[in-house]
C-alpha positions as CSV (number, residue, x, y, z in Angstrom):
1,S,0.0,0.0,0.0
2,G,1.5,3.3,-1.1
3,G,4.5,1.7,-2.6
4,G,6.4,3.4,-5.4
5,V,7.0,2.6,-9.0
6,S,10.5,1.3,-9.9
7,V,12.0,2.4,-13.2
8,A,13.8,-1.0,-13.6
9,E,14.3,-4.2,-11.7
10,P,15.7,-3.2,-8.3
11,V,19.4,-4.0,-7.7
12,A,20.5,-5.2,-4.3
13,D,23.1,-3.0,-2.6
14,A,22.6,-0.1,-5.0
15,P,21.5,3.3,-3.5
16,T,17.9,4.3,-4.2
17,L,16.8,7.6,-5.6
18,E,13.1,8.4,-4.7
19,V,11.3,11.1,-6.7
20,W,8.2,12.3,-4.9
21,F,6.2,14.2,-7.5
22,D,2.8,15.7,-8.4
23,F,1.6,15.8,-12.0
24,S,0.2,19.3,-11.4
25,C,3.6,20.6,-10.2
26,P,5.5,22.8,-12.8
27,H,8.8,22.1,-11.0
28,C,8.2,18.3,-11.2
29,R,7.6,18.7,-15.0
30,D,10.9,20.6,-15.2
31,F,12.8,18.1,-13.1
32,E,11.5,15.2,-15.3
33,T,12.3,17.0,-18.5
34,A,15.9,17.7,-17.3
35,N,16.5,14.3,-15.7
36,G,14.0,11.7,-16.7
37,G,16.2,10.1,-19.4
38,F,19.2,10.2,-17.1
39,L,17.3,8.5,-14.3
40,S,16.2,5.7,-16.7
41,E,19.8,5.2,-17.8
42,L,20.9,5.0,-14.1
43,A,18.3,2.4,-13.3
44,G,18.8,0.4,-16.5
45,A,22.6,0.2,-15.8
46,G,22.0,-0.9,-12.2
47,D,23.8,2.2,-10.8
48,A,20.8,3.2,-8.7
49,N,17.3,2.1,-8.0
50,V,14.9,4.8,-9.2
51,I,11.5,4.9,-7.6
52,Y,8.7,7.4,-8.4
53,R,6.2,8.1,-5.6
54,P,3.2,10.3,-6.1
55,V,1.8,13.0,-3.8
56,T,-1.1,15.3,-4.6
57,F,-0.4,18.7,-3.0
58,V,-0.8,20.9,-6.0
59,G,-3.7,19.6,-8.0
60,Q,-5.3,17.6,-5.3
61,L,-8.3,15.8,-7.0
62,A,-6.9,16.6,-10.5
63,S,-3.5,15.2,-9.5
64,V,-5.2,12.1,-8.1
65,K,-7.0,11.6,-11.4
66,A,-3.8,12.1,-13.4
67,T,-1.8,9.8,-11.2
68,N,-4.5,7.1,-11.4
69,A,-4.4,7.3,-15.2
70,W,-0.6,7.0,-15.1
71,A,-0.9,3.9,-13.0
72,C,-3.3,2.5,-15.6
73,S,-0.7,3.3,-18.3
74,L,1.9,1.3,-16.4
75,D,-0.4,-1.8,-16.8
76,E,-0.1,-1.3,-20.5
77,G,3.7,-0.8,-20.5
78,L,3.6,2.8,-21.6
79,G,4.2,4.6,-18.2
80,E,7.2,6.6,-19.3
81,E,5.5,7.9,-22.5
82,Y,2.3,8.7,-20.7
83,M,4.1,10.6,-17.9
84,D,5.6,12.9,-20.6
85,A,2.1,13.3,-22.1
86,L,0.6,14.2,-18.7
87,Y,3.2,16.8,-18.0
88,S,2.5,18.3,-21.4
89,I,-1.2,18.9,-20.6
90,Q,-0.5,19.9,-17.0
91,G,-3.6,21.3,-15.3
92,N,-6.0,19.8,-17.8
93,F,-6.9,16.5,-16.2
94,T,-10.5,15.7,-17.0
95,D,-11.3,12.1,-18.0
96,N,-11.6,13.2,-21.7
97,Q,-8.3,15.0,-21.6
98,L,-6.6,12.1,-19.9
99,L,-7.9,9.7,-22.5
100,S,-7.1,12.0,-25.4
101,A,-3.5,12.4,-24.1
102,A,-3.3,8.6,-23.9
103,E,-4.3,8.1,-27.5
104,G,-1.4,10.3,-28.5
105,V,1.0,7.7,-27.0
106,G,-0.9,4.6,-28.3
107,L,-3.0,3.9,-25.2
108,S,-6.6,3.0,-26.0
109,G,-9.1,0.3,-25.4
110,D,-11.9,-0.5,-23.0
111,T,-9.6,-1.8,-20.2
112,F,-7.5,1.4,-20.1
113,E,-10.6,3.6,-20.4
114,S,-12.4,1.8,-17.6
115,C,-9.3,1.9,-15.4
116,V,-9.1,5.7,-15.8
117,E,-12.8,6.4,-15.4
118,D,-13.3,4.1,-12.5
119,G,-10.4,5.4,-10.6
120,A,-8.9,1.9,-10.2
121,Y,-5.7,3.1,-8.5
122,E,-7.0,6.1,-6.6
123,S,-6.6,4.3,-3.2
124,W,-3.0,3.6,-4.1
125,V,-2.4,7.3,-4.9
126,D,-4.0,8.4,-1.6
127,A,-1.9,5.8,0.3
128,S,1.3,7.1,-1.3
129,H,0.5,10.6,-0.5
130,S,-0.2,9.7,3.2
131,L,3.0,7.7,3.4
132,G,5.1,10.6,2.0
133,V,3.5,13.2,4.4
134,D,3.1,11.1,7.5
135,D,6.2,8.9,7.4
136,F,8.8,10.8,5.4
137,G,7.9,14.5,5.9
138,V,7.3,15.3,2.3
139,N,5.8,18.8,2.2
140,S,6.8,20.1,-1.2
141,T,7.2,18.8,-4.8
142,P,9.4,17.6,-6.1
143,T,11.1,16.1,-3.1
144,I,14.1,13.9,-4.0
145,F,15.6,11.4,-1.5
146,V,18.7,9.3,-1.7
147,V,18.1,6.1,0.3
148,N,20.9,3.8,1.3
149,G,20.0,1.2,3.9
150,D,18.5,3.1,6.9
151,D,19.9,6.5,5.7
152,R,17.5,8.8,3.9
153,T,18.9,12.1,2.7
154,V,17.0,14.9,0.9
155,V,18.7,16.1,-2.3
156,D,18.9,19.9,-2.3
157,S,17.3,21.6,-5.3
158,A,20.8,22.9,-6.3
159,Q,21.7,19.3,-7.1
160,W,18.7,18.6,-9.4
161,T,21.0,18.1,-12.4
162,Q,22.6,14.9,-13.8
163,E,25.9,15.8,-12.2
164,G,24.3,16.7,-8.9
165,L,22.2,13.6,-8.7
166,R,25.1,11.4,-9.5
167,A,27.2,13.2,-6.8
168,A,24.5,12.7,-4.3
169,L,24.3,9.0,-5.1
170,E,28.1,8.6,-4.9
171,A,28.2,10.4,-1.6
172,S,25.5,8.1,-0.2
173,A,27.5,5.1,-1.3
174,G,30.6,6.4,0.4
175,G,32.3,7.5,-2.8
176,T,33.8,10.8,-3.6
177,P,31.7,13.0,-5.9
178,S,33.4,13.3,-9.3
179,T,32.1,16.8,-10.0
180,E,30.7,19.8,-8.3
181,A,27.0,20.3,-8.9
182,P,26.1,23.5,-10.6
183,A,23.2,25.5,-9.0
184,A,19.8,24.7,-10.5
185,E,17.3,27.4,-11.4
186,G,13.9,27.6,-9.8
187,A,12.7,26.3,-6.5
188,A,10.4,23.6,-5.3
189,D,6.7,24.1,-5.0
190,D,5.9,24.5,-1.3
191,D,2.3,23.4,-1.3
192,A,1.8,21.5,1.9
193,E,-1.7,20.6,2.9
194,D,-3.8,22.9,5.1
């Protein structure tokens, strides 16, 4: 309940990068645009376990609907493509818009449509949000953690670059960062619940 979505098969002894995100968050969109491909490469190479975990601060019900639809797309094997499509229509998360965006990446059919319209994964979305807030203190998006064993470290927004994320992972694993992380532009959305 509330578990995250792994980008690739988890690797024992590799550090984990957790991305707590909200589909309605502009900074989450920017983070994914800048780093999504790199995170997939890290996970695919076994250099890190990459896990996406949704929260719904910004869009609330709209974010729940979008994240539910994304979970439905994972069942169809098109989660990465649909994530990009959702960020491209950010803020427009009616059922019709979610289904229209899905068609653009090759998602269609009664099973997917029913999954979206029936909110099949909304309880998972709510459980993930609660886990982030109650157990891990997530109060803004995106929030990025490096997890290594029992150690959970927040990655500062200045490190939200490929070089910075790699350095954070290396530091967590006890290595020496190979480069200094340049400062990132922008700041996280600070949209905690009332």
